[in-house]
C-alpha positions as CSV (number, residue, x, y, z in Angstrom):
1,M,6.5,17.9,-10.3
2,I,9.2,16.1,-8.3
3,T,11.3,18.1,-5.9
4,D,14.8,17.0,-5.1
5,I,16.0,17.3,-1.4
6,T,19.6,16.4,-0.6
7,S,20.1,18.0,2.8
8,P,18.6,17.3,6.2
9,A,18.6,21.1,6.8
10,N,15.9,21.5,4.1
11,P,12.7,23.0,5.8
12,V,10.4,20.4,4.2
13,F,12.6,17.5,5.4
14,K,12.8,19.0,8.9
15,S,9.0,19.2,8.9
16,L,8.7,15.6,7.9
17,K,11.3,14.6,10.5
18,S,9.1,16.3,13.2
19,L,6.5,13.7,12.5
20,T,8.6,11.1,14.2
21,E,7.6,12.8,17.5
22,K,4.1,12.8,18.9
23,K,4.1,16.6,19.4
24,G,5.1,17.0,15.7
25,R,2.3,14.8,14.5
26,K,-0.2,16.7,16.6
27,A,1.0,20.0,15.3
28,E,1.0,19.0,11.7
29,G,-2.0,16.6,11.7
30,L,0.1,14.1,9.8
31,F,1.9,10.9,10.5
32,L,4.7,9.0,8.7
33,A,4.5,5.5,7.2
34,E,7.6,3.8,5.9
35,G,8.1,1.1,3.2
36,L,7.0,0.6,-0.4
37,R,4.7,-2.3,0.6
38,V,3.0,-0.3,3.4
39,C,2.5,2.8,1.3
40,T,1.2,0.7,-1.6
41,E,-1.3,-1.0,0.8
42,A,-2.3,2.5,2.0
43,L,-2.9,3.5,-1.6
44,H,-5.0,0.4,-2.3
45,S,-7.1,1.3,0.7
46,G,-7.7,4.8,-0.6
47,H,-5.1,6.7,1.4
48,V,-2.9,9.0,-0.7
49,P,0.1,10.7,1.0
50,R,0.3,14.4,1.4
51,Y,4.0,14.1,1.1
52,L,5.8,11.2,-0.7
53,I,9.6,10.8,-0.3
54,F,11.5,8.1,-2.2
55,A,15.1,7.1,-2.8
56,A,16.3,8.0,-6.3
57,D,17.3,4.4,-7.0
58,A,13.7,3.2,-6.5
59,E,12.1,5.7,-8.8
60,A,11.7,3.3,-11.7
61,H,9.9,0.7,-9.7
62,P,6.3,0.3,-10.9
63,L,4.9,0.7,-7.4
64,T,6.9,3.8,-6.8
65,Q,5.6,5.2,-10.0
66,A,2.0,4.5,-9.0
67,L,2.6,6.3,-5.7
68,I,4.1,9.3,-7.5
69,A,1.2,9.5,-9.9
70,A,-1.4,9.3,-7.2
71,T,0.3,11.9,-5.0
72,E,0.7,14.3,-7.9
73,T,-3.0,13.8,-8.9
74,A,-4.0,14.6,-5.3
75,R,-1.7,17.7,-5.4
76,G,0.6,16.3,-2.8
77,M,4.3,17.0,-2.7
78,V,6.7,14.4,-4.3
79,I,10.3,14.4,-3.1
80,R,13.2,12.6,-4.6
81,S,16.0,11.9,-2.1
82,S,18.6,9.3,-1.0
83,R,18.7,6.2,1.2
84,D,20.8,8.2,3.6
85,L,18.2,10.8,4.1
86,L,15.5,8.1,4.4
87,H,17.6,6.6,7.1
88,R,17.8,10.0,8.9
89,L,14.0,10.3,8.5
90,T,12.9,6.9,9.7
91,G,15.8,5.9,12.0
92,K,16.1,2.5,10.3
93,D,19.6,1.2,9.5
94,N,18.1,-0.4,6.4
95,P,15.4,2.0,5.4
96,G,12.7,1.3,2.9
97,A,12.7,3.0,-0.5
98,V,9.6,5.1,0.2
99,A,8.0,6.9,3.0
100,G,4.8,8.9,3.1
101,A,3.1,11.5,5.3
102,Y,-0.6,10.9,5.7
103,A,-3.4,12.8,7.3
104,I,-4.3,11.6,10.8
105,P,-7.9,10.4,10.7
106,D,-10.6,11.2,13.2
107,T,-10.4,8.6,15.9
108,G,-13.8,9.3,17.6
109,L,-16.2,6.5,18.3
110,E,-18.7,8.0,16.0
111,H,-16.6,6.7,13.1
112,I,-16.8,3.1,14.4
113,D,-19.6,1.1,12.7
114,R,-19.9,-2.0,14.9
115,S,-22.1,-3.7,12.3
116,S,-19.3,-3.6,9.7
117,A,-17.4,-6.5,11.4
118,K,-18.0,-9.5,13.6
119,L,-15.0,-9.0,15.7
120,W,-13.3,-6.0,17.3
121,V,-10.4,-5.5,19.7
122,V,-10.4,-3.2,22.7
123,A,-7.2,-2.4,24.4
124,E,-6.6,-0.6,27.7
125,N,-3.5,1.3,28.6
126,L,-1.4,-0.5,26.0
127,K,2.2,0.8,26.1
128,D,4.2,-0.9,23.4
129,P,3.7,0.4,19.8
130,G,5.0,-2.9,18.4
131,N,2.3,-4.8,20.2
132,L,-0.3,-2.3,19.0
133,G,0.9,-2.6,15.4
134,T,0.9,-6.4,15.6
135,M,-2.6,-6.4,16.9
136,L,-3.8,-4.2,14.0
137,R,-2.0,-6.6,11.6
138,T,-3.9,-9.6,13.2
139,C,-7.2,-7.6,13.0
140,D,-6.6,-7.3,9.3
141,A,-5.7,-11.0,8.9
142,T,-8.8,-12.2,10.8
143,G,-11.2,-9.6,9.3
144,A,-11.7,-7.8,12.6
145,G,-13.0,-4.3,12.3
146,G,-10.2,-2.7,14.1
147,I,-9.1,-1.6,17.6
148,I,-10.5,0.7,20.2
149,L,-7.9,2.2,22.5
150,L,-8.9,3.2,26.0
151,D,-7.3,5.7,28.3
152,Q,-3.5,6.2,28.1
153,C,-2.5,3.9,25.2
154,C,0.5,4.5,23.1
155,D,0.1,6.4,19.8
156,P,-1.2,4.3,17.0
157,F,0.3,6.7,14.5
158,S,3.9,6.3,15.6
159,L,6.4,4.9,13.0
160,E,6.9,1.9,15.2
161,A,3.2,1.0,15.4
162,G,2.6,1.6,11.7
163,R,5.6,-0.5,10.7
164,A,4.4,-3.4,12.9
165,S,0.9,-3.2,11.5
166,M,2.2,-4.0,8.0
167,G,-0.5,-1.8,6.5
168,G,-3.2,-2.7,9.0
169,L,-3.2,0.9,10.2
170,F,-4.7,1.9,6.9
171,T,-7.2,-1.0,6.5
172,R,-8.6,-1.2,10.0
173,A,-10.5,1.3,12.1
174,V,-8.8,2.9,15.1
175,A,-10.6,4.8,17.9
176,Q,-9.1,6.5,20.9
177,V,-11.5,7.2,23.8
178,S,-11.8,7.0,27.6
179,G,-13.1,3.9,29.3
180,P,-16.4,5.5,30.5
181,E,-17.1,6.9,27.0
182,F,-16.5,3.5,25.5
183,F,-18.8,1.6,27.9
184,T,-21.6,4.1,27.3
185,W,-21.2,3.6,23.5
186,L,-21.0,-0.2,23.8
187,R,-24.2,-0.5,25.8
188,A,-26.1,1.6,23.3
189,G,-26.0,-1.2,20.7
190,P,-25.4,-4.9,20.3
191,G,-22.2,-6.5,21.2
192,E,-20.6,-8.8,23.9
193,L,-17.5,-7.6,25.8
194,V,-15.2,-10.6,26.4
195,G,-12.3,-9.8,28.6
196,A,-9.0,-11.6,28.8
197,A,-8.0,-12.1,32.4
198,L,-6.0,-14.3,34.7
199,A,-8.0,-13.8,37.9
200,G,-11.6,-13.6,38.8
201,H,-14.4,-15.7,37.5
202,T,-12.9,-16.9,34.2
203,I,-13.5,-19.7,31.8
204,D,-11.3,-21.4,29.3
205,Y,-11.4,-19.4,26.1
206,R,-12.2,-22.5,24.1
207,A,-15.4,-23.1,26.2
208,H,-16.8,-19.6,25.5
209,R,-19.2,-19.4,22.6
210,F,-18.3,-16.2,20.6
211,A,-21.2,-14.4,18.8
212,P,-21.0,-11.3,16.6
213,P,-20.3,-8.6,17.3
214,S,-17.7,-9.7,19.9
215,F,-15.4,-7.1,21.5
216,L,-12.2,-8.7,22.8
217,F,-11.0,-6.7,25.7
218,M,-7.2,-6.8,26.3
219,G,-5.4,-5.2,29.2
220,N,-2.0,-3.6,29.8
221,E,1.1,-5.6,29.1
222,Q,2.2,-5.7,32.8
223,S,-1.0,-5.5,34.9
224,G,-3.8,-6.8,32.6
225,L,-7.3,-5.5,32.9
226,P,-8.1,-3.3,35.9
227,P,-10.6,-4.9,38.3
228,S,-13.1,-2.2,37.6
229,Y,-13.0,-2.9,33.9
230,A,-13.0,-6.6,34.3
231,A,-16.2,-6.2,36.4
232,V,-18.1,-4.7,33.5
233,C,-17.2,-7.5,31.0
234,D,-20.0,-9.9,30.0
235,T,-17.5,-12.8,30.1
236,L,-13.9,-13.3,31.3
237,V,-11.8,-15.8,29.5
238,R,-8.4,-17.2,30.2
239,L,-5.7,-19.0,28.2
240,P,-4.4,-22.1,29.9
241,M,-0.7,-21.8,30.9
242,K,1.0,-25.2,31.1
243,G,4.5,-24.0,31.7
244,T,6.2,-21.7,34.1
245,A,5.1,-18.5,32.3
246,D,2.0,-16.9,33.9
247,S,0.8,-15.1,30.8
248,L,1.4,-14.5,27.0
249,N,2.5,-11.4,25.2
250,V,-0.7,-9.3,24.7
251,A,-0.4,-9.3,20.9
252,V,0.1,-13.1,20.9
253,A,-2.9,-13.6,23.2
254,T,-5.0,-11.3,21.0
255,A,-4.1,-13.4,18.0
256,V,-5.1,-16.6,19.8
257,L,-8.5,-15.2,20.8
258,L,-9.2,-13.6,17.4
259,Y,-8.6,-16.9,15.6
260,E,-10.6,-18.9,18.1
261,A,-13.5,-16.4,17.7
262,L,-13.2,-16.4,13.9
263,G,-13.2,-20.2,13.8
264,Q,-16.4,-20.3,15.8
265,I,-18.2,-17.5,14.0
266,E,-17.1,-18.6,10.5
267,P,-16.5,-22.3,10.7
268,L,-15.1,-24.2,7.8
269,A,-17.7,-25.6,5.5
């Protein structure tokens, strides 16, 4: 059954709106994803929304119909609304036709199977959700298993991160742990930790021979890897900087390293 909501004062709408804040996501155990394409990618990956809200003018679209059917089958709540209310919900001036509220998955390391992928990304103290989402999107593009977030990283389940991931939040694994916990887990199995750094004993990233599984370790946008974390890496690599800039955006640097590693591990026939 489809429920019509036309007012932002509606209790269900207010509950969904709370998911735009981290404390609301924590309280409800849910997060928002916005956009017909993203919600469809989620469905194809086996993720069905607990709540589906769509603009009435998009109801006839086949992808919207598929999302409605899947949500109803899973006994979720389907809400018909307006573009204006979707704008109020997501904060976008040009909101998508659909948004969904999904269960926040367990992000413990026990759910990371290192043997399931040849490449992984590890990020320390990442602050920009746009960077995080872009890194997830690149993980998806290169077949990397996902991202392991250390210490005080931004929330991967924010609207901004999910939007930038273009569905990667649903197709890639995400873990949130402390640095010491990660290092203990890493050394309990196979895997090389390759840190991206500007200082210390580094080599050109093209000179390094990547072998699976490789964990690419990226630092904070401003300060990079802390010296104590760089010290535990098996290898430190650098990207040559030929101009006046001393570093690349962390999401761009991650993409460069992932594609270099992919090219080495899976060379063209």
